[in-house]
C-alpha positions, 0 to 999 in steps of 0.5 A: 770254549773248553779250558785245558787241564794241566798236569800239577807235576811241572817235572819233565816226563823223562826225569819222573820216576817210574812207580815201583812194583810191590811184591808180597814177601810170601815165604818161597825159595824161588823168591830171591831178592837183593837188599839195596843197601847191603847187597845181601841176596836171598830167598824169602824165609818169612815176613813179620809184623814187629813193634818197629814195623814189618820185616823180612827175613832173607836165606842166602845160598850158605843158609844165612839168615838176615832180617830187614825192614820192609822199606819202599824200594828197599829190594832188587827182584831180577834187577828191578827195584821193588817194594816188598809188602806183607802177604795177604791173609791166607797166603802160602807158607813153606811146609813145616815138615821135612826139608825145613828146620825149626828155625826155618832154614833148608834142612840137610838130610843126613848131615853130621855136626860139625866139629866145634868152631872156636867161636861161641854164643853165650845166652843169659838165663837157662830158659832163653838157652833151652829155647835157643836149643829148641829152635836153632839147635839143628842149625847150631850143630851143623854150623859147629857153634856151641852155646854156653849158659850165662848166669848173669851179665855181671859175669860177662867182662871176666868171660870176655877176658878169659875167652880172648875173642879174635877174628877166628874166634868170635863171641856173641852174647844174647842178653835179657831185657837190654835197654838203653841206660840200663846196667845191662847196656853199659856192660855190653858197651864195655865188652863190645868190640870188632870181635865181640857182639852183645845183643838183646831182646826187649822183653822182661823175660824170654817167656814173652818171646813166645807168641801168646797165640801159640801159648793159648792165651790172648796176651801176656799179663801185665805184672805190677812193678816190685813183683816177680814177673814169673810169679804174677804171670802165673797168678794172672793165668790161673796156673799153679805157682810153679815157674819151672813147671810153667816154663815146660808148659810154654816151652811145650808149645814152641815147635818152630820159628813161627811160634816166636816174635821176631824181635828175639828171632833176629837177634839169635840169627845175628848172633849165629851170622856173626859167629860164623862169618869168615875171618877177614 
């Protein structure tokens, strides 16, 4: 007598969840999805691997960017729950030429710079500010967002006090190496409010936010504690001990967002979105 095979899952068939379809997050203006927790809807602009896991950047119809983790069943495509996954090697990407800015946004031919908003973005470090201008300059001019140079985070409380943030004049700040328990994190917590957003990248210096492959190196060197990081990098790479010239060499390799690490991309786009959001 043949034994009967039983399904080990005793959940009634009508209560079982249907498998969720996987969709490759290939940059495509026609691939428009909605993130389930926030309702943010936009086209897939890019998909990146980060230390925290893979992320996808969406661009809405106003040109705003948001970065989300690739969570299972985390998006809706035509009303259907889907799981976005990283594209297979060799998948097509949007052209880097006409039609896109360096940040990956849709270019607006002939667009004039908007009159400056009351809101501002402060960027700590001259190199950081130059990198932001290199990649997001076109977007910032169209949005009317002025970027100010922040010499040091110690100056931030006074700057916020003098600026007088308000719902129609928000202040965004990008800080170097913002890690829990640091002096920078304590100052950030002191000034953060409804109209002030302080974010930071995890790198010792913004040089590290440029992908090693773009610079033509295998990885950024490890520099011993107590040694000036930039000087140590130049020595390890066999470059002349001129950090200014080294930075120009690095900056010259940055042509678009593809040359930057996602941890920096997400933070800058978060700040732009914050200062340009309509007052509520």
